[in-house]
All heavy atoms as a GROMACS GRO file, in nm:
protein
  603
    1MET      N    1  -1.488  -0.622   4.882
    1MET     CA    2  -1.436  -0.743   4.956
    1MET      C    3  -1.501  -0.863   4.890
    1MET      O    4  -1.621  -0.867   4.865
    1MET     CB    5  -1.489  -0.729   5.099
    1MET     CG    6  -1.436  -0.836   5.184
    1MET     SD    7  -1.444  -0.795   5.358
    1MET     CE    8  -1.507  -0.944   5.413
    2ALA      N    9  -1.427  -0.968   4.892
    2ALA     CA   10  -1.479  -1.102   4.835
    2ALA      C   11  -1.564  -1.165   4.940
    2ALA      O   12  -1.539  -1.166   5.052
    2ALA     CB   13  -1.359  -1.190   4.810
    3GLU      N   14  -1.670  -1.209   4.886
    3GLU     CA   15  -1.757  -1.305   4.958
    3GLU      C   16  -1.681  -1.431   5.004
    3GLU      O   17  -1.597  -1.466   4.935
    3GLU     CB   18  -1.878  -1.342   4.876
    3GLU     CG   19  -1.982  -1.228   4.830
    3GLU     CD   20  -2.050  -1.164   4.947
    3GLU    OE1   21  -2.086  -1.236   5.040
    3GLU    OE2   22  -2.056  -1.040   4.956
    4PRO      N   23  -1.721  -1.480   5.118
    4PRO     CA   24  -1.655  -1.608   5.174
    4PRO      C   25  -1.654  -1.718   5.072
    4PRO      O   26  -1.563  -1.790   5.057
    4PRO     CB   27  -1.727  -1.639   5.302
    4PRO     CG   28  -1.785  -1.506   5.345
    4PRO     CD   29  -1.812  -1.428   5.226
    5LYS      N   30  -1.767  -1.732   4.997
    5LYS     CA   31  -1.776  -1.841   4.900
    5LYS      C   32  -1.673  -1.820   4.781
    5LYS      O   33  -1.607  -1.916   4.741
    5LYS     CB   34  -1.916  -1.862   4.845
    5LYS     CG   35  -1.921  -1.971   4.745
    5LYS     CD   36  -2.057  -1.982   4.684
    5LYS     CE   37  -2.083  -2.103   4.583
    5LYS     NZ   38  -1.964  -2.132   4.505
    6ASN      N   39  -1.667  -1.702   4.734
    6ASN     CA   40  -1.568  -1.658   4.633
    6ASN      C   41  -1.429  -1.681   4.680
    6ASN      O   42  -1.332  -1.733   4.616
    6ASN     CB   43  -1.579  -1.523   4.589
    6ASN     CG   44  -1.719  -1.500   4.517
    6ASN    OD1   45  -1.785  -1.596   4.471
    6ASN    ND2   46  -1.752  -1.374   4.500
    7PHE      N   47  -1.403  -1.655   4.807
    7PHE     CA   48  -1.260  -1.681   4.872
    7PHE      C   49  -1.223  -1.828   4.859
    7PHE      O   50  -1.125  -1.872   4.817
    7PHE     CB   51  -1.258  -1.620   4.999
    7PHE     CG   52  -1.119  -1.619   5.066
    7PHE    CD1   53  -1.035  -1.509   5.055
    7PHE    CD2   54  -1.078  -1.719   5.145
    7PHE    CE1   55  -0.918  -1.521   5.102
    7PHE    CE2   56  -0.957  -1.724   5.217
    7PHE     CZ   57  -0.875  -1.618   5.178
    8VAL      N   58  -1.325  -1.909   4.903
    8VAL     CA   59  -1.294  -2.053   4.899
    8VAL      C   60  -1.284  -2.100   4.762
    8VAL      O   61  -1.204  -2.193   4.747
    8VAL     CB   62  -1.409  -2.121   4.984
    8VAL    CG1   63  -1.407  -2.268   4.959
    8VAL    CG2   64  -1.407  -2.083   5.131
    9ASP      N   65  -1.363  -2.066   4.669
    9ASP     CA   66  -1.361  -2.100   4.534
    9ASP      C   67  -1.224  -2.054   4.478
    9ASP      O   68  -1.166  -2.137   4.407
    9ASP     CB   69  -1.473  -2.026   4.449
    9ASP     CG   70  -1.606  -2.090   4.475
    9ASP    OD1   71  -1.625  -2.196   4.535
    9ASP    OD2   72  -1.712  -2.015   4.438
   10ASN      N   73  -1.165  -1.942   4.506
   10ASN     CA   74  -1.038  -1.899   4.461
   10ASN      C   75  -0.932  -1.982   4.503
   10ASN      O   76  -0.833  -2.016   4.444
   10ASN     CB   77  -1.012  -1.751   4.489
   10ASN     CG   78  -1.102  -1.652   4.401
   10ASN    OD1   79  -1.124  -1.694   4.285
   10ASN    ND2   80  -1.123  -1.537   4.450
   11LEU      N   81  -0.943  -2.026   4.636
   11LEU     CA   82  -0.841  -2.121   4.698
   11LEU      C   83  -0.853  -2.261   4.628
   11LEU      O   84  -0.746  -2.312   4.596
   11LEU     CB   85  -0.868  -2.137   4.851
   11LEU     CG   86  -0.826  -2.022   4.939
   11LEU    CD1   87  -0.868  -2.046   5.080
   11LEU    CD2   88  -0.679  -1.988   4.927
   12ASN      N   89  -0.973  -2.305   4.595
   12ASN     CA   90  -0.977  -2.426   4.533
   12ASN      C   91  -0.925  -2.417   4.382
   12ASN      O   92  -0.863  -2.520   4.337
   12ASN     CB   93  -1.128  -2.476   4.525
   12ASN     CG   94  -1.160  -2.532   4.657
   12ASN    OD1   95  -1.090  -2.588   4.733
   12ASN    ND2   96  -1.297  -2.506   4.695
   13ASN      N   97  -0.946  -2.303   4.319
   13ASN     CA   98  -0.902  -2.282   4.183
   13ASN      C   99  -0.749  -2.276   4.192
   13ASN      O  100  -0.680  -2.338   4.097
   13ASN     CB  101  -0.957  -2.151   4.120
   13ASN     CG  102  -1.103  -2.156   4.078
   13ASN    OD1  103  -1.146  -2.280   4.063
   13ASN    ND2  104  -1.165  -2.059   4.076
   14LEU      N  105  -0.681  -2.209   4.290
   14LEU     CA  106  -0.540  -2.203   4.293
   14LEU      C  107  -0.483  -2.348   4.318
   14LEU      O  108  -0.392  -2.381   4.250
   14LEU     CB  109  -0.499  -2.120   4.412
   14LEU     CG  110  -0.359  -2.101   4.450
   14LEU    CD1  111  -0.280  -2.045   4.327
   14LEU    CD2  112  -0.338  -2.020   4.576
   15ARG      N  113  -0.544  -2.422   4.401
   15ARG     CA  114  -0.512  -2.560   4.425
   15ARG      C  115  -0.498  -2.637   4.305
   15ARG      O  116  -0.414  -2.713   4.264
   15ARG     CB  117  -0.588  -2.624   4.524
   15ARG     CG  118  -0.547  -2.770   4.562
   15ARG     CD  119  -0.652  -2.857   4.631
   15ARG     NE  120  -0.788  -2.838   4.570
   15ARG     CZ  121  -0.813  -2.925   4.459
   15ARG    NH1  122  -0.730  -3.006   4.416
   15ARG    NH2  123  -0.933  -2.919   4.403
   16LEU      N  124  -0.609  -2.636   4.210
   16LEU     CA  125  -0.619  -2.700   4.106
   16LEU      C  126  -0.512  -2.650   4.001
   16LEU      O  127  -0.449  -2.731   3.931
   16LEU     CB  128  -0.760  -2.683   4.035
   16LEU     CG  129  -0.795  -2.755   3.905
   16LEU    CD1  130  -0.770  -2.904   3.915
   16LEU    CD2  131  -0.923  -2.713   3.859
   17VAL      N  132  -0.496  -2.526   3.977
   17VAL     CA  133  -0.402  -2.474   3.878
   17VAL      C  134  -0.260  -2.515   3.923
   17VAL      O  135  -0.174  -2.564   3.851
   17VAL     CB  136  -0.398  -2.330   3.875
   17VAL    CG1  137  -0.286  -2.260   3.806
   17VAL    CG2  138  -0.539  -2.278   3.801
   18MET      N  139  -0.230  -2.509   4.056
   18MET     CA  140  -0.092  -2.542   4.101
   18MET      C  141  -0.066  -2.705   4.082
   18MET      O  142   0.035  -2.747   4.038
   18MET     CB  143  -0.071  -2.513   4.249
   18MET     CG  144  -0.067  -2.369   4.263
   18MET     SD  145  -0.048  -2.306   4.443
   18MET     CE  146   0.121  -2.365   4.470
   19SER      N  147  -0.179  -2.782   4.107
   19SER     CA  148  -0.163  -2.935   4.090
   19SER      C  149  -0.128  -2.963   3.940
   19SER      O  150  -0.054  -3.044   3.914
   19SER     CB  151  -0.306  -2.988   4.131
   19SER     OG  152  -0.296  -3.134   4.094
   20VAL      N  153  -0.209  -2.899   3.852
   20VAL     CA  154  -0.181  -2.917   3.699
   20VAL      C  155  -0.047  -2.871   3.669
   20VAL      O  156   0.019  -2.946   3.584
   20VAL     CB  157  -0.296  -2.848   3.623
   20VAL    CG1  158  -0.264  -2.854   3.468
   20VAL    CG2  159  -0.434  -2.914   3.634
   21ALA      N  160  -0.007  -2.766   3.710
   21ALA     CA  161   0.129  -2.705   3.681
   21ALA      C  162   0.237  -2.802   3.734
   21ALA      O  163   0.331  -2.832   3.669
   21ALA     CB  164   0.145  -2.569   3.742
   22LEU      N  165   0.222  -2.844   3.860
   22LEU     CA  166   0.317  -2.941   3.914
   22LEU      C  167   0.333  -3.068   3.833
   22LEU      O  168   0.441  -3.126   3.790
   22LEU     CB  169   0.286  -2.977   4.059
   22LEU     CG  170   0.368  -3.078   4.115
   22LEU    CD1  171   0.526  -3.027   4.135
   22LEU    CD2  172   0.314  -3.098   4.266
   23GLU      N  173   0.219  -3.120   3.797
   23GLU     CA  174   0.222  -3.236   3.710
   23GLU      C  175   0.289  -3.221   3.570
   23GLU      O  176   0.367  -3.300   3.537
   23GLU     CB  177   0.067  -3.284   3.677
   23GLU     CG  178   0.061  -3.414   3.598
   23GLU     CD  179  -0.074  -3.467   3.580
   23GLU    OE1  180  -0.164  -3.421   3.668
   23GLU    OE2  181  -0.108  -3.533   3.485
   24HIS      N  182   0.258  -3.108   3.510
   24HIS     CA  183   0.328  -3.076   3.382
   24HIS      C  184   0.475  -3.059   3.410
   24HIS      O  185   0.552  -3.105   3.318
   24HIS     CB  186   0.267  -2.942   3.338
   24HIS     CG  187   0.328  -2.893   3.210
   24HIS    ND1  188   0.295  -2.957   3.088
   24HIS    CD2  189   0.423  -2.805   3.168
   24HIS    CE1  190   0.366  -2.901   2.988
   24HIS    NE2  191   0.439  -2.806   3.038
   25ILE      N  192   0.518  -2.992   3.501
   25ILE     CA  193   0.657  -2.977   3.536
   25ILE      C  194   0.726  -3.117   3.560
   25ILE      O  195   0.828  -3.147   3.501
   25ILE     CB  196   0.680  -2.877   3.646
   25ILE    CG1  197   0.653  -2.745   3.613
   25ILE    CG2  198   0.832  -2.894   3.704
   25ILE    CD1  199   0.650  -2.638   3.723
   26GLN      N  200   0.666  -3.198   3.640
   26GLN     CA  201   0.717  -3.324   3.664
   26GLN      C  202   0.741  -3.417   3.532
   26GLN      O  203   0.830  -3.490   3.514
   26GLN     CB  204   0.634  -3.395   3.776
   26GLN     CG  205   0.646  -3.338   3.921
   26GLN     CD  206   0.541  -3.396   4.002
   26GLN    OE1  207   0.432  -3.438   3.966
   26GLN    NE2  208   0.582  -3.402   4.129
   27VAL      N  209   0.633  -3.415   3.444
   27VAL     CA  210   0.634  -3.490   3.321
   27VAL      C  211   0.735  -3.443   3.239
   27VAL      O  212   0.807  -3.514   3.158
   27VAL     CB  213   0.492  -3.500   3.276
   27VAL    CG1  214   0.500  -3.561   3.131
   27VAL    CG2  215   0.402  -3.571   3.359
   28ASN      N  216   0.762  -3.305   3.225
   28ASN     CA  217   0.826  -3.243   3.115
   28ASN      C  218   0.976  -3.204   3.159
   28ASN      O  219   1.057  -3.138   3.080
   28ASN     CB  220   0.750  -3.133   3.044
   28ASN     CG  221   0.637  -3.180   2.986
   28ASN    OD1  222   0.642  -3.260   2.883
   28ASN    ND2  223   0.519  -3.154   3.034
   29LEU      N  224   1.015  -3.206   3.285
   29LEU     CA  225   1.129  -3.139   3.338
   29LEU      C  226   1.261  -3.189   3.255
   29LEU      O  227   1.335  -3.113   3.219
   29LEU     CB  228   1.141  -3.180   3.483
   29LEU     CG  229   1.264  -3.124   3.562
   29LEU    CD1  230   1.271  -2.980   3.557
   29LEU    CD2  231   1.268  -3.188   3.694
   30THR      N  232   1.274  -3.320   3.247
   30THR     CA  233   1.404  -3.366   3.193
   30THR      C  234   1.403  -3.334   3.041
   30THR      O  235   1.516  -3.276   3.000
   30THR     CB  236   1.417  -3.526   3.208
   30THR    OG1  237   1.394  -3.556   3.342
   30THR    CG2  238   1.524  -3.587   3.146
   31GLN      N  239   1.305  -3.348   2.962
   31GLN     CA  240   1.299  -3.308   2.827
   31GLN      C  241   1.332  -3.170   2.803
   31GLN      O  242   1.415  -3.129   2.717
   31GLN     CB  243   1.177  -3.350   2.760
   31GLN     CG  244   1.180  -3.357   2.608
   31GLN     CD  245   1.273  -3.464   2.549
   31GLN    OE1  246   1.284  -3.570   2.613
   31GLN    NE2  247   1.364  -3.417   2.465
   32PHE      N  248   1.266  -3.089   2.889
   32PHE     CA  249   1.292  -2.936   2.870
   32PHE      C  250   1.436  -2.910   2.895
   32PHE      O  251   1.498  -2.824   2.817
   32PHE     CB  252   1.211  -2.854   2.978
   32PHE     CG  253   1.236  -2.712   2.984
   32PHE    CD1  254   1.200  -2.625   2.879
   32PHE    CD2  255   1.314  -2.663   3.086
   32PHE    CE1  256   1.223  -2.488   2.890
   32PHE    CE2  257   1.346  -2.525   3.083
   32PHE     CZ  258   1.312  -2.439   2.977
   33THR      N  259   1.500  -2.954   2.997
   33THR     CA  260   1.646  -2.930   3.025
   33THR      C  261   1.745  -2.984   2.912
   33THR      O  262   1.845  -2.915   2.885
   33THR     CB  263   1.686  -2.984   3.157
   33THR    OG1  264   1.669  -3.127   3.161
   33THR    CG2  265   1.610  -2.918   3.270
   34LYS      N  266   1.701  -3.080   2.850
   34LYS     CA  267   1.769  -3.125   2.726
   34LYS      C  268   1.755  -3.045   2.602
   34LYS      O  269   1.851  -3.023   2.539
   34LYS     CB  270   1.731  -3.272   2.694
   34LYS     CG  271   1.775  -3.366   2.796
   34LYS     CD  272   1.734  -3.513   2.758
   34LYS     CE  273   1.766  -3.615   2.859
   34LYS     NZ  274   1.721  -3.743   2.830
   35ASP      N  275   1.632  -3.001   2.583
   35ASP     CA  276   1.591  -2.929   2.449
   35ASP      C  277   1.588  -2.787   2.457
   35ASP      O  278   1.593  -2.721   2.342
   35ASP     CB  279   1.458  -2.985   2.406
   35ASP     CG  280   1.464  -3.142   2.379
   35ASP    OD1  281   1.569  -3.194   2.367
   35ASP    OD2  282   1.351  -3.194   2.360
   36ALA      N  283   1.577  -2.717   2.567
   36ALA     CA  284   1.568  -2.574   2.568
   36ALA      C  285   1.688  -2.498   2.517
   36ALA      O  286   1.796  -2.547   2.541
   36ALA     CB  287   1.530  -2.526   2.707
   37THR      N  288   1.655  -2.389   2.459
   37THR     CA  289   1.769  -2.293   2.421
   37THR      C  290   1.809  -2.230   2.538
   37THR      O  291   1.752  -2.219   2.639
   37THR     CB  292   1.718  -2.197   2.305
   37THR    OG1  293   1.622  -2.108   2.371
   37THR    CG2  294   1.651  -2.269   2.193
   38GLY      N  295   1.929  -2.158   2.520
   38GLY     CA  296   1.987  -2.077   2.636
   38GLY      C  297   1.878  -1.963   2.680
   38GLY      O  298   1.867  -1.943   2.803
   39ASN      N  299   1.821  -1.907   2.574
   39ASN     CA  300   1.720  -1.808   2.614
   39ASN      C  301   1.608  -1.865   2.695
   39ASN      O  302   1.550  -1.800   2.783
   39ASN     CB  303   1.673  -1.738   2.492
   39ASN     CG  304   1.580  -1.611   2.515
   39ASN    OD1  305   1.620  -1.533   2.604
   39ASN    ND2  306   1.477  -1.600   2.440
   40GLN      N  307   1.556  -1.981   2.648
   40GLN     CA  308   1.446  -2.049   2.716
   40GLN      C  309   1.477  -2.088   2.866
   40GLN      O  310   1.417  -2.078   2.950
   40GLN     CB  311   1.403  -2.167   2.640
   40GLN     CG  312   1.329  -2.134   2.518
   40GLN     CD  313   1.309  -2.252   2.424
   40GLN    OE1  314   1.396  -2.343   2.414
   40GLN    NE2  315   1.200  -2.245   2.345
   41LEU      N  316   1.605  -2.128   2.879
   41LEU     CA  317   1.657  -2.162   3.014
   41LEU      C  318   1.664  -2.032   3.096
   41LEU      O  319   1.626  -2.036   3.214
   41LEU     CB  320   1.795  -2.220   3.006
   41LEU     CG  321   1.804  -2.364   2.948
   41LEU    CD1  322   1.939  -2.404   2.922
   41LEU    CD2  323   1.725  -2.458   3.023
   42ARG      N  324   1.709  -1.911   3.043
   42ARG     CA  325   1.708  -1.791   3.123
   42ARG      C  326   1.571  -1.741   3.160
   42ARG      O  327   1.543  -1.707   3.264
   42ARG     CB  328   1.790  -1.685   3.047
   42ARG     CG  329   1.935  -1.707   3.035
   42ARG     CD  330   2.016  -1.592   2.984
   42ARG     NE  331   1.983  -1.577   2.844
   42ARG     CZ  332   2.039  -1.651   2.745
   42ARG    NH1  333   2.132  -1.748   2.779
   42ARG    NH2  334   2.004  -1.626   2.627
   43GLN      N  335   1.471  -1.770   3.059
   43GLN     CA  336   1.337  -1.731   3.083
   43GLN      C  337   1.276  -1.822   3.196
   43GLN      O  338   1.202  -1.775   3.285
   43GLN     CB  339   1.252  -1.754   2.956
   43GLN     CG  340   1.273  -1.636   2.856
   43GLN     CD  341   1.196  -1.662   2.715
   43GLN    OE1  342   1.157  -1.775   2.695
   43GLN    NE2  343   1.183  -1.556   2.644
   44SER      N  344   1.306  -1.944   3.197
   44SER     CA  345   1.255  -2.037   3.294
   44SER      C  346   1.314  -1.996   3.436
   44SER      O  347   1.243  -2.006   3.535
   44SER     CB  348   1.290  -2.190   3.261
   44SER     OG  349   1.417  -2.211   3.280
   45ASP      N  350   1.441  -1.968   3.440
   45ASP     CA  351   1.508  -1.918   3.561
   45ASP      C  352   1.431  -1.798   3.626
   45ASP      O  353   1.403  -1.797   3.740
   45ASP     CB  354   1.651  -1.895   3.543
   45ASP     CG  355   1.726  -1.873   3.670
   45ASP    OD1  356   1.718  -1.954   3.762
   45ASP    OD2  357   1.802  -1.766   3.688
   46ARG      N  358   1.400  -1.697   3.540
   46ARG     CA  359   1.329  -1.581   3.580
   46ARG      C  360   1.195  -1.615   3.628
   46ARG      O  361   1.149  -1.572   3.745
   46ARG     CB  362   1.323  -1.483   3.472
   46ARG     CG  363   1.440  -1.388   3.459
   46ARG     CD  364   1.420  -1.274   3.359
   46ARG     NE  365   1.375  -1.311   3.232
   46ARG     CZ  366   1.462  -1.342   3.128
   46ARG    NH1  367   1.588  -1.345   3.150
   46ARG    NH2  368   1.405  -1.373   3.015
   47SER      N  369   1.125  -1.703   3.567
   47SER     CA  370   0.990  -1.749   3.604
   47SER      C  371   0.995  -1.830   3.737
   47SER      O  372   0.912  -1.805   3.827
   47SER     CB  373   0.917  -1.829   3.496
   47SER     OG  374   0.906  -1.762   3.388
   48ILE      N  375   1.095  -1.914   3.739
   48ILE     CA  376   1.111  -1.990   3.875
   48ILE      C  377   1.133  -1.886   3.988
   48ILE      O  378   1.070  -1.910   4.100
   48ILE     CB  379   1.217  -2.094   3.865
   48ILE    CG1  380   1.186  -2.200   3.767
   48ILE    CG2  381   1.273  -2.141   3.996
   48ILE    CD1  382   1.292  -2.286   3.718
   49ASN      N  383   1.212  -1.792   3.977
   49ASN     CA  384   1.231  -1.698   4.082
   49ASN      C  385   1.106  -1.616   4.114
   49ASN      O  386   1.078  -1.591   4.228
   49ASN     CB  387   1.346  -1.600   4.040
   49ASN     CG  388   1.488  -1.666   4.048
   49ASN    OD1  389   1.503  -1.758   4.131
   49ASN    ND2  390   1.564  -1.617   3.960
   50GLN      N  391   1.028  -1.576   4.008
   50GLN     CA  392   0.918  -1.508   4.039
   50GLN      C  393   0.804  -1.599   4.115
   50GLN      O  394   0.728  -1.556   4.203
   50GLN     CB  395   0.839  -1.461   3.904
   50GLN     CG  396   0.917  -1.349   3.845
   50GLN     CD  397   0.886  -1.316   3.716
   50GLN    OE1  398   0.811  -1.388   3.640
   50GLN    NE2  399   0.918  -1.185   3.656
   51ILE      N  400   0.806  -1.734   4.074
   51ILE     CA  401   0.707  -1.829   4.140
   51ILE      C  402   0.750  -1.842   4.279
   51ILE      O  403   0.666  -1.858   4.367
   51ILE     CB  404   0.709  -1.961   4.061
   51ILE    CG1  405   0.640  -1.934   3.924
   51ILE    CG2  406   0.636  -2.076   4.143
   51ILE    CD1  407   0.671  -2.053   3.831
   52ARG      N  408   0.873  -1.861   4.311
   52ARG     CA  409   0.928  -1.874   4.452
   52ARG      C  410   0.884  -1.746   4.536
   52ARG      O  411   0.839  -1.761   4.647
   52ARG     CB  412   1.083  -1.879   4.454
   52ARG     CG  413   1.123  -2.019   4.415
   52ARG     CD  414   1.282  -2.019   4.450
   52ARG     NE  415   1.321  -2.159   4.414
   52ARG     CZ  416   1.419  -2.195   4.343
   52ARG    NH1  417   1.489  -2.095   4.265
   52ARG    NH2  418   1.444  -2.311   4.313
   53THR      N  419   0.894  -1.631   4.481
   53THR     CA  420   0.861  -1.504   4.544
   53THR      C  421   0.693  -1.513   4.580
   53THR      O  422   0.662  -1.486   4.684
   53THR     CB  423   0.880  -1.377   4.469
   53THR    OG1  424   1.023  -1.369   4.451
   53THR    CG2  425   0.841  -1.266   4.535
   54LEU      N  426   0.610  -1.557   4.482
   54LEU     CA  427   0.475  -1.570   4.509
   54LEU      C  428   0.442  -1.676   4.612
   54LEU      O  429   0.354  -1.662   4.692
   54LEU     CB  430   0.403  -1.601   4.365
   54LEU     CG  431   0.394  -1.497   4.268
   54LEU    CD1  432   0.354  -1.544   4.125
   54LEU    CD2  433   0.299  -1.383   4.314
   55SER      N  434   0.521  -1.784   4.597
   55SER     CA  435   0.504  -1.899   4.694
   55SER      C  436   0.524  -1.847   4.841
   55SER      O  437   0.452  -1.882   4.932
   55SER     CB  438   0.584  -2.017   4.665
   55SER     OG  439   0.564  -2.074   4.548
   56GLU      N  440   0.637  -1.768   4.860
   56GLU     CA  441   0.670  -1.708   4.994
   56GLU      C  442   0.544  -1.622   5.033
   56GLU      O  443   0.522  -1.619   5.163
   56GLU     CB  444   0.796  -1.644   4.982
   56GLU     CG  445   0.926  -1.740   4.956
   56GLU     CD  446   1.045  -1.674   4.937
   56GLU    OE1  447   1.043  -1.539   4.923
   56GLU    OE2  448   1.148  -1.740   4.908
   57GLN      N  449   0.501  -1.540   4.938
   57GLN     CA  450   0.388  -1.449   4.982
   57GLN      C  451   0.272  -1.526   5.012
   57GLN      O  452   0.194  -1.495   5.103
   57GLN     CB  453   0.362  -1.347   4.862
   57GLN     CG  454   0.467  -1.247   4.844
   57GLN     CD  455   0.449  -1.176   4.717
   57GLN    OE1  456   0.385  -1.210   4.614
   57GLN    NE2  457   0.519  -1.061   4.709
   58LEU      N  458   0.238  -1.626   4.941
   58LEU     CA  459   0.128  -1.711   4.967
   58LEU      C  460   0.142  -1.778   5.109
   58LEU      O  461   0.046  -1.784   5.184
   58LEU     CB  462   0.100  -1.816   4.866
   58LEU     CG  463   0.032  -1.783   4.741
   58LEU    CD1  464   0.043  -1.892   4.627
   58LEU    CD2  465  -0.116  -1.755   4.764
   59GLU      N  466   0.254  -1.821   5.140
   59GLU     CA  467   0.275  -1.894   5.264
   59GLU      C  468   0.257  -1.796   5.372
   59GLU      O  469   0.192  -1.827   5.483
   59GLU     CB  470   0.423  -1.950   5.274
   59GLU     CG  471   0.455  -2.021   5.396
   59GLU     CD  472   0.368  -2.155   5.416
   59GLU    OE1  473   0.306  -2.216   5.327
   59GLU    OE2  474   0.336  -2.179   5.536
   60ARG      N  475   0.301  -1.670   5.366
   60ARG     CA  476   0.269  -1.569   5.465
   60ARG      C  477   0.126  -1.540   5.484
   60ARG      O  478   0.066  -1.540   5.593
   60ARG     CB  479   0.339  -1.443   5.429
   60ARG     CG  480   0.497  -1.452   5.462
   60ARG     CD  481   0.558  -1.304   5.464
   60ARG     NE  482   0.533  -1.239   5.330
   60ARG     CZ  483   0.630  -1.252   5.227
   60ARG    NH1  484   0.741  -1.330   5.238
   60ARG    NH2  485   0.612  -1.183   5.120
   61GLU      N  486   0.050  -1.533   5.369
   61GLU     CA  487  -0.099  -1.513   5.386
   61GLU      C  488  -0.163  -1.637   5.438
   61GLU      O  489  -0.260  -1.613   5.515
   61GLU     CB  490  -0.143  -1.490   5.239
   61GLU     CG  491  -0.098  -1.365   5.176
   61GLU     CD  492  -0.119  -1.231   5.264
   61GLU    OE1  493  -0.232  -1.226   5.323
   61GLU    OE2  494  -0.041  -1.149   5.263
   62PHE      N  495  -0.119  -1.757   5.406
   62PHE     CA  496  -0.183  -1.879   5.468
   62PHE      C  497  -0.156  -1.879   5.611
   62PHE      O  498  -0.241  -1.916   5.687
   62PHE     CB  499  -0.127  -1.993   5.400
   62PHE     CG  500  -0.162  -2.031   5.251
   62PHE    CD1  501  -0.078  -2.114   5.177
   62PHE    CD2  502  -0.279  -1.969   5.195
   62PHE    CE1  503  -0.109  -2.120   5.035
   62PHE    CE2  504  -0.295  -1.985   5.072
   62PHE     CZ  505  -0.223  -2.061   4.994
   63LYS      N  506  -0.039  -1.844   5.660
   63LYS     CA  507  -0.009  -1.839   5.803
   63LYS      C  508  -0.106  -1.744   5.870
   63LYS      O  509  -0.145  -1.766   5.982
   63LYS     CB  510   0.133  -1.813   5.833
   63LYS     CG  511   0.224  -1.931   5.800
   63LYS     CD  512   0.368  -1.902   5.832
   63LYS     CE  513   0.460  -2.015   5.793
   63LYS     NZ  514   0.586  -1.997   5.830
   64THR      N  515  -0.122  -1.626   5.810
   64THR     CA  516  -0.212  -1.529   5.868
   64THR      C  517  -0.356  -1.577   5.876
   64THR      O  518  -0.420  -1.554   5.981
   64THR     CB  519  -0.205  -1.391   5.776
   64THR    OG1  520  -0.074  -1.346   5.782
   64THR    CG2  521  -0.292  -1.283   5.830
   65ILE      N  522  -0.404  -1.634   5.768
   65ILE     CA  523  -0.536  -1.680   5.766
   65ILE      C  524  -0.561  -1.789   5.875
   65ILE      O  525  -0.655  -1.794   5.940
   65ILE     CB  526  -0.605  -1.720   5.635
   65ILE    CG1  527  -0.756  -1.736   5.636
   65ILE    CG2  528  -0.535  -1.844   5.576
   65ILE    CD1  529  -0.823  -1.734   5.514
   66GLU      N  530  -0.457  -1.879   5.888
   66GLU     CA  531  -0.464  -1.987   5.995
   66GLU      C  532  -0.466  -1.933   6.120
   66GLU      O  533  -0.542  -1.976   6.215
   66GLU     CB  534  -0.352  -2.083   5.966
   66GLU     CG  535  -0.366  -2.162   5.847
   66GLU     CD  536  -0.245  -2.241   5.808
   66GLU    OE1  537  -0.134  -2.214   5.852
   66GLU    OE2  538  -0.252  -2.351   5.736
   67TYR      N  539  -0.385  -1.819   6.145
   67TYR     CA  540  -0.381  -1.753   6.271
   67TYR      C  541  -0.521  -1.703   6.313
   67TYR      O  542  -0.569  -1.717   6.407
   67TYR     CB  543  -0.272  -1.660   6.278
   67TYR     CG  544  -0.285  -1.564   6.397
   67TYR    CD1  545  -0.230  -1.611   6.520
   67TYR    CD2  546  -0.340  -1.440   6.386
   67TYR    CE1  547  -0.234  -1.529   6.635
   67TYR    CE2  548  -0.334  -1.357   6.511
   67TYR     CZ  549  -0.286  -1.414   6.628
   67TYR     OH  550  -0.302  -1.324   6.751
   68LEU      N  551  -0.568  -1.626   6.210
   68LEU     CA  552  -0.718  -1.559   6.237
   68LEU      C  553  -0.820  -1.664   6.244
   68LEU      O  554  -0.908  -1.636   6.334
   68LEU     CB  555  -0.735  -1.470   6.115
   68LEU     CG  556  -0.649  -1.342   6.092
   68LEU    CD1  557  -0.664  -1.275   5.971
   68LEU    CD2  558  -0.656  -1.256   6.219
   69ILE      N  559  -0.806  -1.763   6.181
   69ILE     CA  560  -0.915  -1.875   6.201
   69ILE      C  561  -0.897  -1.929   6.338
   69ILE      O  562  -1.000  -1.961   6.406
   69ILE     CB  563  -0.901  -1.983   6.092
   69ILE    CG1  564  -0.952  -1.926   5.964
   69ILE    CG2  565  -0.978  -2.110   6.124
   69ILE    CD1  566  -0.916  -2.023   5.840
   70GLY      N  567  -0.778  -1.960   6.378
   70GLY     CA  568  -0.759  -2.018   6.514
   70GLY      C  569  -0.784  -1.924   6.625
   70GLY      O  570  -0.824  -1.954   6.734
   71ASP      N  571  -0.792  -1.788   6.599
   71ASP     CA  572  -0.826  -1.679   6.694
   71ASP      C  573  -0.974  -1.659   6.704
   71ASP      O  574  -1.018  -1.587   6.804
   71ASP     CB  575  -0.751  -1.557   6.642
   71ASP     CG  576  -0.722  -1.458   6.769
   71ASP    OD1  577  -0.702  -1.508   6.879
   71ASP    OD2  578  -0.733  -1.341   6.743
   72ARG      N  579  -1.050  -1.714   6.610
   72ARG     CA  580  -1.200  -1.692   6.622
   72ARG      C  581  -1.253  -1.772   6.723
   72ARG      O  582  -1.220  -1.886   6.741
   72ARG     CB  583  -1.255  -1.741   6.478
   72ARG     CG  584  -1.285  -1.628   6.385
   72ARG     CD  585  -1.348  -1.686   6.258
   72ARG     NE  586  -1.485  -1.703   6.270
   72ARG     CZ  587  -1.569  -1.706   6.176
   72ARG    NH1  588  -1.524  -1.715   6.058
   72ARG    NH2  589  -1.701  -1.713   6.196
   73PRO      N  590  -1.360  -1.723   6.792
   73PRO     CA  591  -1.428  -1.794   6.885
   73PRO      C  592  -1.518  -1.896   6.811
   73PRO      O  593  -1.565  -1.881   6.713
   73PRO     CB  594  -1.526  -1.685   6.953
   73PRO     CG  595  -1.514  -1.564   6.878
   73PRO     CD  596  -1.394  -1.576   6.786
   74THR      N  597  -1.527  -2.014   6.879
   74THR     CA  598  -1.603  -2.124   6.810
   74THR      C  599  -1.742  -2.134   6.855
   74THR      O  600  -1.774  -2.086   6.968
   74THR     CB  601  -1.534  -2.262   6.839
   74THR    OG1  602  -1.506  -2.291   6.978
   74THR    CG2  603  -1.413  -2.265   6.764
   0.00000   0.00000   0.00000
């Protein structure tokens, strides 16, 4: 089981990685759609679908942890 500090560190690392990825996508989106090959477009479509699935799973986990935190006695 992860130590609470490691858990928080992992959440912060996830936030940082997602922030950098979002910035990269925002900066390069238009150029990618202009220059990418058909194969690269298909690969990006698969990756986008996988990221969406992961995002949905993360959202479920976030809701669970928020519920459990809210259920804890203060």
